[in-house]
C-alpha positions as CSV (number, residue, x, y, z in Angstrom):
1,M,-0.3,-0.1,0.0
2,K,2.4,2.4,0.7
3,K,4.3,1.7,-2.4
4,I,1.4,2.3,-4.3
5,T,0.7,5.8,-2.5
6,L,4.4,6.7,-3.2
7,F,3.8,6.1,-7.1
8,S,1.0,8.0,-6.7
9,I,2.6,11.6,-5.5
10,L,5.3,10.6,-8.0
11,L,2.9,10.4,-11.0
12,L,0.8,13.9,-9.9
13,S,4.2,15.8,-8.9
14,I,5.1,14.8,-13.0
15,L,1.9,15.5,-14.0
16,F,2.0,19.3,-11.9
17,L,5.1,19.9,-13.6
18,S,4.7,18.9,-16.9
19,F,1.4,22.0,-16.8
20,K,3.2,24.3,-14.5
21,K,2.8,27.7,-16.5
22,D,6.3,28.9,-17.8
23,P,7.4,31.8,-15.2
24,S,8.7,33.9,-18.0
25,T,6.5,37.0,-18.5
26,V,8.3,37.9,-21.5
27,M,6.5,37.8,-24.9
28,Q,7.9,37.1,-28.2
29,T,7.3,38.8,-31.6
30,E,7.6,37.6,-35.0
31,V,9.5,39.1,-37.6
32,V,8.9,38.2,-41.3
33,I,11.5,38.8,-43.7
34,K,11.4,38.2,-47.9
35,A,14.1,37.0,-48.6
36,P,15.4,34.6,-52.3
37,F,15.5,32.0,-49.8
38,E,13.5,30.5,-47.4
39,M,13.8,32.6,-44.7
40,P,12.1,31.5,-41.4
41,A,10.2,34.3,-39.4
42,I,12.4,35.4,-36.4
43,K,10.9,35.4,-32.9
44,I,12.8,38.2,-30.6
45,P,11.3,39.3,-27.1
46,D,9.0,42.2,-26.1
47,F,9.2,43.3,-22.4
48,S,6.2,45.9,-23.0
49,N,4.1,43.8,-19.9
50,C,7.7,43.6,-18.1
51,K,8.3,45.3,-15.1
52,E,11.1,48.0,-14.8
53,F,14.7,47.8,-12.5
54,S,16.1,51.1,-12.5
55,I,20.0,50.7,-11.4
56,V,19.9,54.0,-9.6
57,D,17.2,51.7,-6.6
58,F,20.4,49.1,-6.0
59,G,23.1,51.3,-5.6
60,A,24.3,53.0,-8.8
61,V,26.5,55.9,-8.5
62,K,27.8,58.3,-11.3
63,G,31.7,57.6,-11.4
64,D,31.8,55.0,-9.3
65,K,32.6,52.2,-11.4
66,N,32.0,49.3,-8.6
67,K,29.0,50.2,-7.0
68,T,27.8,50.8,-11.1
69,S,29.0,47.7,-11.8
70,E,27.3,45.5,-8.6
71,A,24.1,47.7,-9.2
72,I,23.6,46.4,-12.7
73,S,24.3,42.8,-11.8
74,K,21.6,43.1,-9.0
75,A,18.8,44.7,-11.2
76,I,20.0,41.9,-13.7
77,S,19.4,39.1,-11.2
78,K,16.0,40.8,-10.1
79,A,14.8,41.2,-13.7
80,N,15.4,37.5,-13.9
81,K,14.1,36.3,-10.7
82,A,10.9,37.8,-11.5
83,G,10.6,36.0,-15.1
84,G,11.4,39.2,-16.8
85,G,12.4,43.2,-16.4
86,T,13.6,46.0,-18.0
87,V,17.0,47.3,-16.3
88,V,16.9,50.8,-16.7
89,I,20.0,53.4,-17.4
90,P,19.0,56.9,-16.4
91,E,20.3,59.8,-18.1
92,G,24.1,61.0,-17.3
93,E,27.4,58.9,-17.8
94,W,27.7,55.8,-15.7
95,L,31.4,54.3,-15.0
96,T,31.3,50.3,-14.7
97,K,32.6,47.0,-15.5
98,K,32.1,44.1,-17.2
99,I,27.8,44.0,-17.7
100,H,27.1,39.9,-17.6
101,F,23.1,38.8,-18.8
102,K,21.1,36.7,-17.5
103,S,17.8,34.8,-19.5
104,N,14.5,37.6,-19.7
105,V,16.8,41.2,-19.1
106,N,16.3,44.4,-21.4
107,L,19.0,46.3,-20.7
108,H,17.4,49.8,-21.2
109,L,19.4,53.1,-21.9
110,N,17.4,56.0,-21.6
111,K,18.1,59.1,-23.4
112,G,21.3,60.7,-22.2
113,A,22.3,58.1,-20.7
114,V,26.4,56.7,-21.4
115,L,27.0,52.8,-20.2
116,L,31.3,54.0,-20.0
117,F,32.9,50.8,-19.8
118,S,36.2,50.8,-18.0
119,E,40.0,50.3,-19.5
120,D,41.1,47.9,-17.2
121,P,41.8,44.4,-18.0
122,K,41.4,42.9,-14.2
123,D,37.6,44.8,-14.4
124,Y,37.0,41.6,-16.9
125,L,37.7,39.0,-15.1
126,P,37.6,36.5,-14.5
127,A,38.0,34.8,-18.1
128,V,35.0,33.2,-19.9
129,R,34.2,31.1,-22.4
130,S,34.7,33.3,-25.5
131,T,36.7,33.4,-28.9
132,W,39.6,34.8,-30.5
133,E,39.6,34.9,-34.2
134,G,37.2,31.8,-34.9
135,Y,38.9,29.9,-32.2
136,E,37.3,29.0,-28.9
137,C,39.2,29.9,-25.8
138,Y,39.3,31.1,-22.3
139,N,39.9,35.3,-22.4
140,Y,38.8,38.3,-21.1
141,S,35.0,38.9,-20.4
142,P,33.2,40.7,-23.9
143,L,32.1,44.1,-21.7
144,I,28.8,42.9,-22.4
145,Y,28.5,39.1,-22.1
146,A,25.7,36.7,-22.1
147,Y,26.2,32.9,-22.0
148,Q,23.3,30.5,-22.7
149,C,20.5,32.9,-22.2
150,K,16.9,33.5,-24.3
151,N,15.6,36.4,-24.5
152,I,17.8,39.3,-24.1
153,A,17.6,42.6,-25.4
154,I,20.1,46.2,-25.5
155,T,17.5,49.1,-26.0
156,G,17.2,52.7,-25.9
157,E,18.6,56.1,-27.0
158,G,21.6,56.2,-24.9
159,E,25.2,55.1,-25.3
160,L,27.0,52.2,-24.9
161,K,31.0,53.4,-24.8
162,A,34.3,51.9,-24.2
163,K,37.5,53.7,-22.5
164,M,40.3,52.6,-25.0
165,D,43.4,53.7,-23.0
166,V,45.0,50.2,-22.6
167,W,43.3,48.5,-25.5
168,T,44.8,50.5,-28.0
169,K,48.1,49.8,-26.7
170,W,47.3,46.4,-27.1
171,F,46.6,46.5,-30.9
172,A,50.2,46.6,-31.7
173,R,51.2,42.5,-32.6
174,P,54.3,42.1,-30.9
175,K,56.4,38.7,-31.0
176,A,54.5,37.8,-27.3
177,H,51.1,38.1,-28.1
178,M,52.4,36.2,-31.8
179,E,53.6,33.2,-29.9
180,S,50.1,32.8,-27.7
181,L,48.2,32.6,-31.1
182,K,50.9,30.1,-32.2
183,R,49.8,28.3,-29.5
184,L,46.2,28.8,-29.6
185,Y,46.4,27.5,-33.0
186,Y,47.9,24.5,-31.8
187,L,45.4,24.2,-29.1
188,A,42.1,23.9,-31.1
189,S,44.0,22.2,-34.4
190,Y,44.6,19.1,-31.8
191,E,41.3,19.5,-30.3
192,K,42.4,20.3,-26.9
193,P,39.9,20.4,-24.2
194,M,38.7,24.4,-23.5
195,K,40.3,24.1,-19.8
196,E,43.6,24.0,-21.4
197,R,42.8,26.9,-23.8
198,Q,43.4,29.8,-20.9
199,M,44.5,32.9,-22.9
200,V,44.3,35.2,-20.2
201,N,48.3,36.5,-19.4
202,D,51.2,38.9,-19.7
203,T,51.9,38.5,-23.1
204,A,48.9,37.3,-25.0
205,N,46.7,40.8,-24.9
206,L,43.8,39.1,-26.5
207,R,41.4,42.1,-26.9
208,P,37.8,41.2,-25.5
209,H,34.5,41.3,-27.9
210,F,32.5,44.5,-27.1
211,I,29.6,43.1,-27.1
212,Q,29.1,39.0,-27.5
213,F,25.9,37.0,-27.7
214,N,27.4,33.5,-26.9
215,R,25.0,30.4,-27.5
216,C,22.3,32.4,-27.1
217,Q,18.0,32.4,-28.7
218,N,15.6,35.1,-29.4
219,V,17.8,38.7,-29.1
220,L,17.2,41.9,-29.8
221,M,19.4,45.4,-30.1
222,D,17.5,48.3,-31.0
223,G,18.2,52.3,-31.0
224,V,21.2,52.1,-29.1
225,K,24.9,53.8,-30.1
226,I,27.8,52.0,-29.3
227,T,31.2,53.6,-29.7
228,N,34.4,52.3,-29.6
229,S,35.5,48.9,-29.4
230,P,38.5,47.0,-27.7
231,F,38.1,44.1,-30.9
232,W,34.5,43.4,-32.7
233,T,31.6,45.1,-31.6
234,I,28.7,42.7,-31.8
235,H,29.3,39.3,-32.6
236,P,26.0,36.7,-31.7
237,F,28.2,33.2,-31.3
238,L,26.5,30.2,-31.9
239,S,23.1,32.2,-31.6
240,K,19.9,32.0,-33.2
241,D,17.2,34.3,-34.0
242,V,18.6,37.5,-33.7
243,V,17.3,41.2,-34.8
244,L,20.2,44.2,-34.6
245,R,18.2,47.4,-35.6
246,N,18.3,51.5,-35.6
247,L,21.9,51.1,-34.3
248,Q,24.8,53.7,-34.2
249,V,28.2,52.0,-34.6
250,Y,31.4,53.8,-34.4
251,A,34.6,52.4,-33.8
252,H,37.6,53.1,-35.6
253,G,40.2,50.5,-33.8
254,H,42.2,47.3,-34.3
255,N,39.9,44.4,-35.8
256,N,36.6,47.0,-35.2
257,D,34.2,45.3,-37.2
258,G,30.8,46.5,-36.8
259,V,29.0,43.0,-36.7
260,D,30.0,39.4,-36.8
261,P,27.8,36.9,-36.9
262,E,29.7,33.8,-36.4
263,M,28.0,30.2,-36.6
264,S,24.5,31.7,-35.9
265,Q,21.1,31.4,-37.8
266,N,18.5,33.9,-38.6
267,V,20.3,37.1,-37.8
268,L,18.2,40.5,-39.6
269,I,20.7,43.6,-39.4
270,E,18.7,46.5,-40.7
271,N,18.5,50.5,-40.6
272,C,21.8,50.7,-38.9
273,V,24.5,52.9,-39.5
274,F,28.2,51.7,-39.1
275,D,31.6,53.7,-39.0
276,Q,34.2,51.4,-38.8
277,G,37.7,50.8,-38.9
278,D,37.1,47.3,-40.3
279,D,34.4,45.3,-42.3
280,A,30.8,46.7,-41.7
281,I,29.5,43.1,-41.3
282,A,31.9,40.1,-41.1
283,I,30.2,36.7,-41.3
284,K,32.1,34.4,-40.1
285,S,31.4,30.2,-39.0
286,G,34.8,29.9,-36.9
287,C,37.9,27.9,-37.7
288,G,39.2,24.3,-37.9
289,K,38.7,21.6,-35.9
290,D,36.2,23.4,-33.8
291,A,34.1,24.2,-36.4
292,W,34.0,21.1,-38.6
293,N,33.1,19.6,-35.2
294,L,30.0,21.4,-34.6
295,H,28.4,21.7,-37.7
296,T,27.1,25.1,-37.9
297,P,26.9,27.2,-40.5
298,S,26.1,30.7,-40.5
299,K,22.7,31.0,-42.4
300,N,19.6,32.6,-43.1
301,I,21.4,36.4,-42.6
302,V,20.1,39.7,-43.7
303,M,21.2,42.9,-44.0
304,R,18.8,45.8,-45.5
305,N,18.7,49.5,-45.2
306,C,21.6,50.0,-44.0
307,T,24.4,52.9,-44.7
308,V,28.3,52.8,-44.2
309,K,30.3,55.6,-43.5
310,N,33.9,53.9,-43.5
311,G,34.7,50.2,-43.4
312,H,36.6,47.7,-44.9
313,Q,34.4,45.8,-47.0
314,L,30.5,46.4,-46.8
315,V,30.1,42.6,-46.1
316,A,32.6,40.5,-46.0
317,I,32.3,36.2,-45.8
318,G,35.0,34.9,-43.8
319,S,38.1,34.2,-43.4
320,E,36.6,32.2,-40.5
321,L,34.3,29.9,-42.6
322,S,35.0,26.8,-41.8
323,G,31.4,25.8,-40.9
324,G,30.1,27.3,-44.0
325,I,27.8,30.4,-45.0
326,E,25.4,30.5,-46.6
327,N,21.6,31.8,-47.7
328,V,22.7,35.7,-47.7
329,F,20.5,38.6,-48.1
330,I,21.9,41.9,-48.5
331,D,19.7,44.9,-50.1
332,N,19.2,48.6,-50.1
333,C,22.4,50.1,-48.5
334,T,24.1,53.3,-49.4
335,V,28.0,53.3,-48.7
336,V,28.7,57.4,-48.3
337,D,30.6,59.2,-50.8
338,G,34.1,59.6,-49.6
339,A,33.8,56.5,-47.4
340,K,37.5,54.4,-46.9
341,L,35.9,50.6,-48.5
342,N,37.8,48.1,-50.5
343,H,34.7,46.1,-51.7
344,L,31.0,46.3,-51.7
345,L,31.1,42.2,-51.2
346,Y,34.2,40.4,-50.5
347,I,34.5,36.5,-49.8
348,K,38.3,35.2,-48.8
349,T,39.1,31.5,-48.0
350,N,42.4,30.1,-47.6
351,E,43.5,26.3,-47.5
352,R,42.9,25.6,-44.3
353,R,39.6,26.7,-43.5
354,G,37.6,23.8,-45.6
355,G,34.0,25.5,-44.9
356,F,31.7,26.5,-48.0
357,V,29.5,29.4,-49.5
358,N,26.4,29.0,-50.8
359,N,23.5,31.1,-52.0
360,I,24.8,34.9,-51.5
361,Y,22.5,37.9,-52.9
362,M,23.4,41.5,-52.8
363,T,21.0,44.0,-54.3
364,N,20.1,47.5,-54.8
365,I,23.3,48.9,-53.6
366,T,24.9,52.7,-54.2
367,A,28.1,53.7,-53.9
368,G,31.2,56.3,-54.5
369,K,34.4,55.7,-54.9
370,I,35.6,52.2,-54.0
371,D,39.3,51.5,-53.3
372,A,39.4,48.2,-54.8
373,G,36.2,46.7,-56.7
374,I,32.5,46.3,-56.0
375,L,33.2,41.9,-55.7
376,G,36.3,40.3,-54.4
377,I,36.9,36.8,-54.5
378,E,40.1,35.5,-53.0
379,T,41.0,31.6,-52.5
380,D,44.3,32.3,-50.2
381,V,44.0,35.2,-47.9
382,L,46.1,34.1,-44.5
383,Y,46.8,37.4,-43.0
384,Q,49.4,36.9,-40.2
385,W,49.0,33.4,-39.9
386,R,50.9,32.4,-43.4
387,D,54.5,32.5,-42.0
388,L,53.6,32.1,-38.5
389,V,52.0,28.4,-38.3
390,P,52.2,25.6,-40.7
391,T,48.8,23.5,-42.6
392,I,48.1,20.9,-40.4
393,E,45.0,19.7,-42.4
394,R,43.9,21.1,-45.7
395,R,41.3,21.6,-46.9
396,L,39.5,23.8,-49.9
397,T,36.4,26.0,-49.9
398,P,33.8,25.4,-52.6
399,I,32.3,28.6,-52.9
400,K,29.0,28.2,-55.4
401,N,25.5,31.0,-56.5
402,V,26.6,34.0,-56.2
403,H,24.1,36.6,-57.3
404,L,24.4,40.8,-57.4
405,E,22.2,43.0,-58.9
406,N,21.2,46.5,-59.3
407,I,24.3,47.9,-58.1
408,K,26.5,51.2,-58.9
409,A,29.6,53.0,-57.8
410,T,31.2,56.0,-59.0
411,D,34.7,54.8,-59.2
412,V,36.7,51.5,-58.8
413,K,39.7,49.7,-60.1
414,F,37.7,47.0,-61.4
415,I,33.8,45.7,-61.4
416,S,35.2,41.7,-59.9
417,R,38.5,40.1,-59.2
418,I,38.0,36.5,-58.8
419,Q,41.2,34.2,-57.7
420,A,40.5,30.5,-56.9
421,Q,42.2,27.2,-57.5
422,K,42.5,25.7,-60.4
423,E,41.6,21.9,-58.5
424,L,38.4,23.9,-57.1
425,P,37.2,26.7,-58.9
426,V,34.5,28.5,-58.0
427,E,31.5,28.6,-59.9
428,N,28.3,30.3,-60.7
429,I,28.6,34.1,-60.3
430,F,25.6,36.6,-61.6
431,L,25.8,40.1,-62.2
432,T,22.8,42.0,-63.4
433,N,23.5,45.9,-63.7
434,V,26.4,45.9,-62.0
435,S,28.2,48.7,-63.0
436,A,30.3,51.9,-62.1
437,D,31.1,55.3,-63.4
438,N,35.0,54.8,-64.2
439,V,36.7,51.8,-64.1
440,Q,40.6,52.4,-63.6
441,G,41.5,48.6,-65.3
442,E,39.9,45.6,-66.4
443,K,36.6,45.3,-65.5
444,A,36.7,41.6,-65.1
445,I,39.8,39.6,-63.3
446,H,39.4,36.2,-63.0
447,E,41.1,32.5,-61.9
448,N,39.6,29.8,-62.1
449,V,36.1,30.6,-62.4
450,V,33.0,28.3,-63.6
451,N,29.7,29.7,-65.1
452,F,30.6,33.9,-64.5
453,V,27.9,35.7,-66.3
454,S,27.4,39.7,-66.5
455,K,24.7,41.4,-67.7
456,N,23.8,45.2,-68.3
């Protein structure tokens, strides 16, 4: 009889838990996007019914980074425990250390609010699971870090700003730094466990990302301004359902890409202004063994209605692309006249990457003078890695089905330059109404291309 009673209690407990209401108060909305490929609706959080938590109520004091950092952390925990909430940064400048997200939290910056992030590397310790140029490792925490979070947002009319005093000194790549890069390359290439990939020391100086969404889902950034960055500015990594809209991004340091979606899927970037020291958008998918084992391509990524003031490329694909990149749509974007830009679309890889590129669409783009050309594809781009380390495993990258339509620039060196290997040509490149007022050299500079079609 006792056994039957215990069984009944256990059964009732299971039934109760199975019907227990999700404690989250965060609703979700769907963003439906038309694209040249099947694009799933993107689900993003809606905090309109959630309680607000001002950091002042948790002890934040302007100019006191310890009290403000602690207050933000407490407010985030309170919002998370409430099942959802908006953490409010009031008007004024607030000096802080790192910010770590929890699920169901919206970090909202009121108009006139500035979150100013400390330049002291110690403020971004202990090390967290992050990445460096396609390799996972333990490094300094990103200034804003979310790990395995769901329903998170950064919104408002305020500003996120990084103090750069120390990070600018780390832009240089001295021998000690390069030796640390070599160590990480070997650790990743031979699949050493993450606990061995500790990159925080006196010589590595691997700068942290500004904002990293690491293995997150249902992410929204809307309205804020971002100024300066130690490294990549916004980095959705292994994340799904991400919308970045109405952002102003300014970062002119070394490796200062605007947005780097990496092994992320269902991403929308719209109505943003980029003024970068590197690529405006750089779509990536990891390097070597890490990415090959994860089997997670960057997929279903749309960039539309954006303006680029400066950047190496409007959109770069690679060179970290071992996990593969497919279904990318860039539409109705403008590069302002006088911008410093190398290409509108630049696809780059090398013999160590072994990913794939498929179904890339760029339409309705206007630009002024471009230092190189409209389309560039290169399969032997190694940068500092060329003479630093040997190729441990050689895998080439198939690139095919690239479509450009209705694109106009004023002055370029070429329309398209494609340099591929003879053993694996680039395939199916289609240009329709792609032109420039002045082409300084040959319009098409091609090596090892199969089925290139240009129509005007």
